[in-house]
C-alpha positions as CSV (number, residue, x, y, z in Angstrom):
1,M,21.5,-38.6,-3.8
2,Q,24.2,-35.6,-2.8
3,S,27.4,-34.5,-3.3
4,S,29.4,-35.0,-0.5
5,E,29.3,-31.1,0.3
6,R,26.0,-30.0,-1.6
7,K,23.7,-31.1,-4.2
8,P,25.7,-29.5,-7.2
9,G,23.4,-28.0,-9.9
10,I,22.5,-30.6,-13.2
11,Y,21.7,-29.7,-16.8
12,I,19.0,-31.3,-18.9
13,T,18.7,-30.6,-22.5
14,E,15.2,-30.1,-23.8
15,F,15.2,-33.3,-25.4
16,D,16.0,-35.5,-22.7
17,L,13.8,-33.6,-20.7
18,D,10.6,-34.3,-23.3
19,R,11.8,-38.0,-23.5
20,L,12.3,-38.6,-19.3
21,Q,9.0,-36.7,-18.5
22,A,7.3,-39.4,-21.1
23,L,9.3,-42.2,-20.0
24,I,7.5,-40.9,-16.0
25,Q,4.0,-40.3,-17.6
26,Q,3.8,-43.8,-19.6
27,A,4.7,-45.9,-16.4
28,N,2.7,-47.7,-14.8
29,P,1.7,-46.3,-11.4
30,Q,1.6,-49.7,-10.1
31,S,5.3,-50.4,-11.4
32,R,8.3,-51.8,-9.4
33,D,10.5,-48.8,-11.0
34,K,7.9,-46.5,-9.3
35,H,10.5,-45.6,-6.4
36,H,12.9,-45.0,-9.3
37,L,10.7,-42.8,-11.5
38,Q,9.7,-40.9,-8.2
39,K,13.6,-39.7,-7.9
40,L,14.2,-39.6,-11.2
41,S,11.4,-36.6,-11.7
42,E,12.7,-34.8,-8.2
43,E,16.3,-35.0,-10.4
44,L,14.1,-33.1,-13.4
45,E,12.4,-30.7,-11.0
46,R,16.0,-29.4,-10.1
47,A,17.8,-29.3,-13.6
48,E,18.9,-26.3,-15.3
49,I,17.0,-27.0,-19.0
50,V,19.1,-26.2,-21.7
51,S,19.0,-26.7,-25.5
52,P,21.2,-29.4,-27.1
53,E,23.5,-27.4,-29.2
54,E,24.3,-25.3,-25.7
55,I,24.6,-28.5,-23.4
56,P,28.2,-28.6,-21.3
57,H,30.4,-31.2,-23.2
58,D,31.4,-32.2,-19.8
59,V,27.8,-32.8,-18.8
60,I,26.3,-36.6,-18.5
61,T,23.3,-36.6,-20.7
62,M,21.2,-39.5,-22.3
63,N,23.3,-42.1,-24.1
64,S,26.4,-40.2,-22.6
65,K,29.4,-43.1,-21.9
66,I,31.5,-42.3,-18.5
67,R,34.0,-43.7,-16.7
68,L,33.8,-43.5,-13.1
69,K,35.6,-43.8,-10.1
70,D,34.5,-45.6,-7.2
71,E,35.7,-43.2,-4.3
72,D,35.6,-45.8,-1.8
73,T,37.4,-48.6,-3.9
74,G,39.2,-47.0,-6.2
75,E,37.9,-49.4,-8.8
76,E,37.2,-47.6,-12.0
77,I,33.7,-48.5,-14.0
78,T,32.7,-47.3,-17.2
79,Y,28.5,-47.1,-18.3
80,T,26.8,-46.2,-21.0
81,L,23.5,-44.5,-19.5
82,V,20.4,-46.0,-21.8
83,F,16.4,-45.6,-21.7
84,P,15.1,-48.8,-20.1
85,R,14.7,-51.1,-23.2
86,Y,18.5,-50.4,-23.8
87,A,19.8,-51.6,-20.6
88,D,22.2,-54.3,-20.8
89,I,24.5,-54.8,-17.6
90,Q,26.8,-57.1,-19.4
91,N,27.5,-54.4,-21.7
92,R,27.6,-51.5,-19.3
93,K,24.8,-50.2,-20.4
94,I,22.9,-49.1,-17.3
95,S,19.1,-47.7,-17.2
96,I,18.2,-44.3,-16.1
97,L,15.9,-46.2,-13.9
98,A,18.9,-47.9,-12.2
99,P,19.8,-46.2,-9.0
100,I,23.0,-45.5,-10.4
101,G,21.8,-44.5,-13.5
102,T,19.2,-42.1,-12.2
103,A,22.1,-40.2,-10.0
104,L,24.2,-40.1,-13.1
105,I,22.2,-37.3,-15.5
106,G,23.1,-33.8,-15.0
107,Y,26.0,-34.1,-13.4
108,R,29.4,-33.1,-14.4
109,V,32.9,-34.6,-14.6
110,G,34.4,-33.9,-11.3
111,D,31.2,-34.0,-9.0
112,I,31.5,-36.9,-6.6
113,I,27.6,-38.2,-6.6
114,E,26.5,-40.1,-3.3
115,W,23.6,-42.9,-3.8
116,N,22.4,-45.6,-1.9
117,V,21.9,-48.4,-3.7
118,P,21.0,-51.9,-1.9
119,A,24.5,-52.5,-1.2
120,G,24.7,-49.2,0.8
121,L,26.2,-45.8,0.1
122,R,28.5,-45.6,-3.1
123,R,30.5,-43.1,-3.9
124,L,31.4,-42.2,-7.0
125,K,33.5,-39.9,-8.9
126,V,32.8,-38.8,-13.0
127,E,35.7,-39.4,-14.3
128,E,35.4,-38.9,-17.9
129,I,33.0,-38.8,-20.4
130,L,34.2,-40.8,-23.3
131,Y,31.2,-39.5,-25.5
132,Q,28.4,-37.5,-24.9
133,P,26.0,-37.4,-27.9
134,E,25.8,-33.4,-28.3
135,A,29.3,-33.1,-28.3
136,A,29.5,-35.2,-31.2
137,G,26.4,-33.2,-32.7
138,D,24.1,-36.1,-32.3
139,Y,21.2,-34.5,-31.1
140,H,18.3,-36.7,-31.6
141,L,20.2,-40.0,-30.0
């Protein structure tokens, strides 16, 4: 994952960090998600960790609902970033372990994310956060 210029710093709440690290540690080492777990681990290593109350309201956290714009097609897409057991692509709930899900965590409104997906390179701009649990005072979702 990259921005069009450089990798911007990302933010993760302490609560999300704990849950995401547990997800990584509990995963089967032979899992088909092994590559995605490694990418997620790399993202967490470079993140700035903040308390849920201190996370900026324009940062994508777990359970955030976001509007993205595909920079190449102009298509707008809305997703909610969720843990794998809640993923439901029909309802636009994307797993943190999906390539785009891993790319989203910690980024801010206005960031452009480049991410290699099976169909090739996608460039997505974070247009808006429609719901962020921390901004709504929902610190334990």
